[in-house]
Phi, psi and omega in degrees: 000139180228152176288130179224109183053242180256012177227187179246143176249126184235125174258143184245131176259184179297338181257000191262000182300318176298324179293313182297316177302316180299314181297318179297315179299311180293331181269354185299323179295342180257008178082016180282127181227155176287155172214154182259180181301322181297316180297315180300322183293319180295315183298315181293321181290319177304326179274352179081019182280119176284149183249135180290134181097348178237300180258337178243128182205167178297345181280341184236137183274166177300333179290318178296326183281356179081023178255036181310322184298338186270356183248117184265088182290344182265016183248023176098189187283149176202160178299125179099350182307312184297323180294320179291323180291326180293318176299322177298319184285308192267345181104157180281138177288331180206174179213135177285122186240150177262136187222138179238133178280153180286328183244144181302325183286349185265110181244108182293150178223159180307144174082352178288139184286133172253135180217171174225120177059034179086351181264117180296134178248337179170205181216157180289139178256322177223140176202147182195181174266133177260111177297332179290318179273338182073024182216167175283144176229152185208157163245140181210140171278124183238142182220137356294150185302333180263011182292327179223158178221166182303133183102338183282148180277141174223170171236145175242130182280100178255104184053047174083005181238138181280108177271129179289139180206174177217150178282139184226168172274156174270155351287163180296319181234153180297163179310320176226109176298343178275352181087014178291000000 
């Protein structure tokens, strides 16, 4: 078991079912309930947390992903530093953007094309339905990075139909939708 943000992440092995049941019984008075990967994925996406292998990959830099705060450019040399310095000088090839669909029924999924006025700008890396917002939400790498800004309209190709959406700032939802 490991501490994960404001909750606990628990992995179960072939011998761990009894431990998990014990933890759930003991935690019931504290509101602890099991959740699956899909629930975790919705929660991480609502907060705008990128997932390695989906939103973060070797083809995109931390700068493109909006993770400048995670790169210590003032701490000496490291692998990839020259590439990041070049991107700072010459500009980013793409930028990870947050997108919310205009209609509840439009749920973005990975690899769907994002466009403006019929011109493809990139594709969705993560997408799902946000129960908190009652709309589809997505992260997508868009190029050129200045093609759109928060508030701008885009379309997502969902099953061959252009679904209206808009670019927004992260996180999709406040830290506590209840106001805690």
